[in-house]
N, C-alpha and C positions, 0 to 999 in steps of 0.2 A: 677505563681502561685504554682508550683511544687517546684522552689528552695526557695520560702517563707516557704513552710510546711516542706522541709529539715531543714532549718534553725533553725526552730522554736522546731523541734525534737531534733537536735543537742544541743540547748540550754537547754531542759529540762532534756536531758540525763545528761550534764556536771554538772548540780545541783541535779541528783538523788544520793542517798545513797549508797556509795559503801560498802557492807557487809564484803569486804574482809579487809577491813581497821581496821575492829575491831577485826579480828583474831590476837591472840599473848596475851602477858601479861601485865598488867596494874599495876603499883604501886600505891597505895592510896596515895593521897596528903592532903587533907582536906574533911570535910563535913561540910555543915552549913544548918540552917532552922529548921523546926520541930515547934510545939505550942510554945517553949520558945526561938526561933531563936538561938539555940545553935551555937557554932562554935567549932570543934574538928579539931585538926591541928596534922598530923602524926609525924611532927618532934617533936613538944612540948610534946606529949603524949609518944614519943619514942615506936612507934607501928610499924610493919613491915608487914602490908597486903596488898593483891593484889587481882587480878582476872584474869582469864586465859577464852579466849573466843577460841574454836577450830572450824575447819571448818566443822565438822560434828553437830555442834550445841550444843556442851557440854559447860557448864560455871562450874569453878571450882572457889571456894574462899579458900584463902591462908591465914595463919598468919605465919609468918615467912615461913618455907618451908612446913609446914604441912597442908593437905587439909582439911578444916573446913566443906566445904558444896560443894556439886556436884550435878548437875541436867541439863536438856536441856532447851535451851533457843530457842527463836525464835523473829525476828523483822518484823514489817509489818509497813504500812504507815496509819495513823488514825489522828483522832483530839483529841488534847490534851485541858486540861481545861484552858491554859494559852495563847492559841493563835487561831484566826478563821481559820488558815491555817494548812494544813495536816502537821504532824510531823512524825519523825520516832519513833516507841514506841518497846520498848524491853520487852519482858514477858518471865519470868522464871517459866517453868512447876511447877505445885504443889504450886504456891504460888499465892496471889491476886495482888500482886505487880506489877504496870505499870510503866515503867519510860521512860520518854522524852530522846533521843539519840542526843547529838551535839559532833561531833567530827571533830576538826581542828586540822591537823598536827599530833602532838604526845599528844594532850590532848583531854581527853574524859570526858564530863559531863554527868552524868546520873542524871535526876530530876525525884523524883518521881511525878506521875501524880495526885497529890492530893494538896490542899491547904496548909494544915499542913505538907507536906512532907519533906524531906531531898533532898539536892544537893549533890551528891558525884563528886569530881574531881580526876582524875586518870591522870598519865603520862606514856607513852609507855615506856615499858622496853625494853633495846638494847641486 
């Protein structure tokens, strides 16, 4: 019984969100969604935007190399409106925006937690 409990705990930990994987700078690739189902592509728009997550929970938004917005962020596990299961939610202090975090390897997807919200896709900068 004790071995089964340990295996279950290890399985749950393996699937847990590792916030350290969020740290660093992420280049904007595309955005889609909204009420009109817009499609915005960084290459087509010739835009150089990125975000930076720091270990002390600061978030910086960049346009080229200029900071356009800075604040504090936090992540927590909660229910999103798109799934019955718990999801990692990113909240930026001073805003009402809550975004569902999906992090796979070098791709970060932030989906606004609203039916008419946008989905933003970023690639990890090396």
